[in-house]
C-alpha beads as a LAMMPS data file, in Angstrom:
LAMMPS data file: protein, C-alpha beads

206 atoms
205 bonds

1 atom types
1 bond types

-500.0 500.0 xlo xhi
-500.0 500.0 ylo yhi
-500.0 500.0 zlo zhi

Masses

1 110.0

Atoms # bond

1 1 1 0.033 -0.179 0.217
2 1 1 2.953 2.281 1.110
3 1 1 5.125 1.483 -2.466
4 1 1 1.587 2.712 -3.985
5 1 1 1.082 5.597 -2.515
6 1 1 4.367 6.572 -3.264
7 1 1 4.097 5.981 -7.225
8 1 1 1.136 7.595 -7.130
9 1 1 2.704 10.603 -5.544
10 1 1 5.526 10.510 -8.225
11 1 1 4.109 10.192 -10.965
12 1 1 1.328 13.389 -9.132
13 1 1 4.705 15.323 -8.647
14 1 1 5.648 13.739 -12.389
15 1 1 2.355 15.846 -13.683
16 1 1 2.659 19.199 -11.803
17 1 1 6.395 19.543 -12.769
18 1 1 6.199 20.025 -16.216
19 1 1 3.033 23.090 -15.119
20 1 1 5.399 24.275 -12.805
21 1 1 7.668 25.084 -15.277
22 1 1 5.542 25.919 -17.560
23 1 1 3.772 28.403 -15.998
24 1 1 7.029 30.162 -14.828
25 1 1 8.558 30.067 -18.654
26 1 1 5.072 31.598 -20.077
27 1 1 6.094 34.991 -18.741
28 1 1 6.841 36.570 -21.839
29 1 1 10.223 38.639 -21.635
30 1 1 8.567 41.573 -23.221
31 1 1 5.421 41.921 -20.833
32 1 1 8.406 41.580 -18.577
33 1 1 10.033 44.546 -19.669
34 1 1 7.117 46.996 -20.044
35 1 1 5.635 46.283 -16.461
36 1 1 9.400 47.018 -15.484
37 1 1 11.407 48.628 -17.776
38 1 1 14.212 49.017 -16.268
39 1 1 17.812 48.168 -17.931
40 1 1 18.024 45.089 -17.121
41 1 1 15.045 43.735 -18.653
42 1 1 15.929 45.730 -21.515
43 1 1 19.155 43.777 -22.296
44 1 1 17.358 40.824 -22.085
45 1 1 15.036 41.715 -24.805
46 1 1 17.694 43.113 -26.640
47 1 1 19.983 40.230 -26.573
48 1 1 16.754 38.299 -27.810
49 1 1 16.395 40.641 -30.628
50 1 1 19.986 40.249 -31.517
51 1 1 20.337 36.337 -31.396
52 1 1 16.917 36.383 -33.504
53 1 1 18.338 38.526 -36.311
54 1 1 21.970 36.755 -35.954
55 1 1 20.132 33.483 -35.428
56 1 1 19.656 30.044 -38.211
57 1 1 16.008 31.900 -37.534
58 1 1 13.712 31.197 -40.655
59 1 1 12.437 34.818 -41.171
60 1 1 9.435 35.198 -38.834
61 1 1 10.068 31.967 -36.798
62 1 1 12.475 33.898 -34.704
63 1 1 11.838 33.922 -30.744
64 1 1 12.150 38.103 -30.495
65 1 1 9.101 37.391 -33.377
66 1 1 6.922 34.784 -32.133
67 1 1 7.652 36.483 -28.855
68 1 1 6.832 39.819 -29.467
69 1 1 3.916 38.289 -30.964
70 1 1 2.108 36.387 -28.336
71 1 1 0.468 38.000 -25.504
72 1 1 -0.099 41.440 -26.936
73 1 1 3.639 42.107 -26.068
74 1 1 3.365 44.136 -29.515
75 1 1 1.510 46.429 -28.703
76 1 1 2.564 46.993 -24.544
77 1 1 6.041 48.012 -26.435
78 1 1 4.321 50.551 -28.329
79 1 1 2.386 52.273 -26.463
80 1 1 4.977 52.266 -23.212
81 1 1 7.327 53.632 -26.378
82 1 1 4.260 56.122 -27.045
83 1 1 4.530 57.372 -23.223
84 1 1 7.849 58.410 -24.000
85 1 1 10.307 55.265 -21.848
86 1 1 13.799 55.680 -23.897
87 1 1 14.002 51.772 -23.461
88 1 1 11.473 50.651 -25.438
89 1 1 12.016 53.294 -28.032
90 1 1 15.096 52.294 -28.359
91 1 1 13.869 48.336 -28.477
92 1 1 11.278 49.925 -31.122
93 1 1 14.050 50.797 -33.580
94 1 1 15.700 47.485 -33.179
95 1 1 12.421 45.654 -33.298
96 1 1 12.418 46.822 -37.546
97 1 1 14.492 44.184 -38.970
98 1 1 12.403 41.318 -37.623
99 1 1 8.912 42.578 -39.398
100 1 1 10.484 43.622 -42.914
101 1 1 9.533 43.427 -44.961
102 1 1 6.285 41.193 -44.873
103 1 1 4.586 42.820 -42.147
104 1 1 4.138 46.476 -43.675
105 1 1 0.889 46.644 -41.058
106 1 1 3.172 46.284 -38.026
107 1 1 6.274 48.493 -40.007
108 1 1 3.802 51.687 -40.265
109 1 1 2.845 50.803 -36.508
110 1 1 6.816 51.125 -36.051
111 1 1 6.722 54.281 -37.241
112 1 1 3.471 56.181 -35.722
113 1 1 4.909 55.499 -32.307
114 1 1 8.661 56.054 -32.575
115 1 1 6.902 59.200 -34.511
116 1 1 5.318 60.420 -31.398
117 1 1 8.266 59.431 -29.195
118 1 1 9.393 62.509 -30.711
119 1 1 7.683 64.932 -28.894
120 1 1 8.786 62.929 -25.716
121 1 1 12.251 62.560 -26.119
122 1 1 13.652 64.917 -29.053
123 1 1 16.986 64.285 -27.829
124 1 1 17.098 60.448 -27.832
125 1 1 14.978 60.685 -30.586
126 1 1 16.831 62.124 -32.731
127 1 1 19.771 59.842 -31.763
128 1 1 18.105 56.801 -32.619
129 1 1 17.749 57.833 -36.333
130 1 1 21.242 58.866 -36.161
131 1 1 21.618 55.349 -34.690
132 1 1 19.489 53.192 -37.105
133 1 1 18.269 54.818 -40.018
134 1 1 21.404 56.868 -40.799
135 1 1 24.630 55.425 -38.984
136 1 1 23.309 52.056 -39.024
137 1 1 23.087 52.276 -43.073
138 1 1 20.206 50.095 -42.728
139 1 1 18.168 52.393 -43.739
140 1 1 15.996 49.396 -45.876
141 1 1 14.585 48.719 -42.963
142 1 1 13.474 51.835 -41.981
143 1 1 11.070 54.811 -43.815
144 1 1 12.690 57.999 -42.133
145 1 1 9.684 59.835 -43.994
146 1 1 7.065 57.451 -41.899
147 1 1 8.403 58.005 -39.077
148 1 1 8.673 61.585 -39.594
149 1 1 4.524 62.100 -40.735
150 1 1 2.775 58.816 -39.761
151 1 1 1.026 60.844 -37.183
152 1 1 -1.863 57.805 -36.154
153 1 1 -5.200 57.390 -37.512
154 1 1 -6.685 59.749 -35.542
155 1 1 -5.559 62.355 -37.776
156 1 1 -6.302 60.916 -41.112
157 1 1 -8.644 63.944 -43.400
158 1 1 -7.881 66.370 -40.383
159 1 1 -5.428 68.644 -41.707
160 1 1 -6.632 71.328 -38.622
161 1 1 -5.331 68.332 -36.328
162 1 1 -2.084 67.122 -38.102
163 1 1 -0.999 71.596 -38.522
164 1 1 -1.227 71.168 -34.772
165 1 1 0.666 67.517 -34.129
166 1 1 2.948 68.979 -36.785
167 1 1 4.021 72.450 -34.902
168 1 1 4.394 70.546 -31.918
169 1 1 6.983 68.432 -33.015
170 1 1 8.663 71.364 -34.870
171 1 1 9.029 72.979 -31.367
172 1 1 10.078 69.711 -29.834
173 1 1 13.056 69.301 -32.841
174 1 1 13.843 73.209 -32.372
175 1 1 14.869 73.049 -28.868
176 1 1 17.346 70.535 -29.257
177 1 1 20.732 71.812 -29.041
178 1 1 23.539 68.834 -29.522
179 1 1 25.981 69.809 -32.703
180 1 1 26.695 65.948 -33.038
181 1 1 22.852 65.271 -34.448
182 1 1 22.077 68.720 -35.902
183 1 1 22.339 67.020 -39.519
184 1 1 19.824 64.758 -38.566
185 1 1 17.466 67.722 -36.954
186 1 1 17.669 69.729 -39.439
187 1 1 16.668 67.137 -42.020
188 1 1 13.848 66.704 -39.791
189 1 1 12.575 70.267 -39.466
190 1 1 12.772 70.708 -43.374
191 1 1 10.972 67.812 -43.871
192 1 1 7.969 68.835 -41.039
193 1 1 8.453 72.961 -42.581
194 1 1 7.264 71.693 -45.721
195 1 1 4.489 69.855 -43.794
196 1 1 3.915 72.662 -41.988
197 1 1 3.419 74.898 -45.365
198 1 1 1.037 72.211 -46.641
199 1 1 -1.165 71.970 -44.296
200 1 1 -1.382 75.664 -44.188
201 1 1 -2.295 76.087 -47.785
202 1 1 -5.392 73.924 -47.396
203 1 1 -6.237 75.011 -44.298
204 1 1 -6.595 78.947 -46.436
205 1 1 -8.352 76.795 -49.107
206 1 1 -11.886 75.937 -46.831

Bonds

1 1 1 2
2 1 2 3
3 1 3 4
4 1 4 5
5 1 5 6
6 1 6 7
7 1 7 8
8 1 8 9
9 1 9 10
10 1 10 11
11 1 11 12
12 1 12 13
13 1 13 14
14 1 14 15
15 1 15 16
16 1 16 17
17 1 17 18
18 1 18 19
19 1 19 20
20 1 20 21
21 1 21 22
22 1 22 23
23 1 23 24
24 1 24 25
25 1 25 26
26 1 26 27
27 1 27 28
28 1 28 29
29 1 29 30
30 1 30 31
31 1 31 32
32 1 32 33
33 1 33 34
34 1 34 35
35 1 35 36
36 1 36 37
37 1 37 38
38 1 38 39
39 1 39 40
40 1 40 41
41 1 41 42
42 1 42 43
43 1 43 44
44 1 44 45
45 1 45 46
46 1 46 47
47 1 47 48
48 1 48 49
49 1 49 50
50 1 50 51
51 1 51 52
52 1 52 53
53 1 53 54
54 1 54 55
55 1 55 56
56 1 56 57
57 1 57 58
58 1 58 59
59 1 59 60
60 1 60 61
61 1 61 62
62 1 62 63
63 1 63 64
64 1 64 65
65 1 65 66
66 1 66 67
67 1 67 68
68 1 68 69
69 1 69 70
70 1 70 71
71 1 71 72
72 1 72 73
73 1 73 74
74 1 74 75
75 1 75 76
76 1 76 77
77 1 77 78
78 1 78 79
79 1 79 80
80 1 80 81
81 1 81 82
82 1 82 83
83 1 83 84
84 1 84 85
85 1 85 86
86 1 86 87
87 1 87 88
88 1 88 89
89 1 89 90
90 1 90 91
91 1 91 92
92 1 92 93
93 1 93 94
94 1 94 95
95 1 95 96
96 1 96 97
97 1 97 98
98 1 98 99
99 1 99 100
100 1 100 101
101 1 101 102
102 1 102 103
103 1 103 104
104 1 104 105
105 1 105 106
106 1 106 107
107 1 107 108
108 1 108 109
109 1 109 110
110 1 110 111
111 1 111 112
112 1 112 113
113 1 113 114
114 1 114 115
115 1 115 116
116 1 116 117
117 1 117 118
118 1 118 119
119 1 119 120
120 1 120 121
121 1 121 122
122 1 122 123
123 1 123 124
124 1 124 125
125 1 125 126
126 1 126 127
127 1 127 128
128 1 128 129
129 1 129 130
130 1 130 131
131 1 131 132
132 1 132 133
133 1 133 134
134 1 134 135
135 1 135 136
136 1 136 137
137 1 137 138
138 1 138 139
139 1 139 140
140 1 140 141
141 1 141 142
142 1 142 143
143 1 143 144
144 1 144 145
145 1 145 146
146 1 146 147
147 1 147 148
148 1 148 149
149 1 149 150
150 1 150 151
151 1 151 152
152 1 152 153
153 1 153 154
154 1 154 155
155 1 155 156
156 1 156 157
157 1 157 158
158 1 158 159
159 1 159 160
160 1 160 161
161 1 161 162
162 1 162 163
163 1 163 164
164 1 164 165
165 1 165 166
166 1 166 167
167 1 167 168
168 1 168 169
169 1 169 170
170 1 170 171
171 1 171 172
172 1 172 173
173 1 173 174
174 1 174 175
175 1 175 176
176 1 176 177
177 1 177 178
178 1 178 179
179 1 179 180
180 1 180 181
181 1 181 182
182 1 182 183
183 1 183 184
184 1 184 185
185 1 185 186
186 1 186 187
187 1 187 188
188 1 188 189
189 1 189 190
190 1 190 191
191 1 191 192
192 1 192 193
193 1 193 194
194 1 194 195
195 1 195 196
196 1 196 197
197 1 197 198
198 1 198 199
199 1 199 200
200 1 200 201
201 1 201 202
202 1 202 203
203 1 203 204
204 1 204 205
205 1 205 206
């Protein structure tokens, strides 16, 4: 009888251990980061992205890709970026290659969130553009005009709202005083000055 109980206990334990491990292992590193966006969690996500971009994985089947697509993790990362978290913004720029070119809708979402980050932290925004889009020589993954000018669905067919957003982005960019960022700063401002003039003309015709 005692032997039978021991066997039952061991069998039960063997069934519970995988479940326990699965529950423990289910924590998505991206969700962990968005709940606690500290440097340690950022580094884990960064390492996962680097491994996914350099490792022997099929396109769109890497660990970083699959974990971002699970548990609404990508949406949480985008929300954190739009709220102004610099770690999240860094990761957003890093994950573009994971979704290029097969997921244009996600690339557009990244553009929108990175663009909204501009007003929160223009210095970091320009630094990221310089690092990943210009100096990184990975322009193929990025659409600079998309990052700068895709304001999101709430701005569609609303020139007045677009003009206001453009003015706010110009103001944020003009506040930056960094010699090492002046080239990319001027490039962005040139784009927004042009867009501002277009929106003003549209509004004048109404």
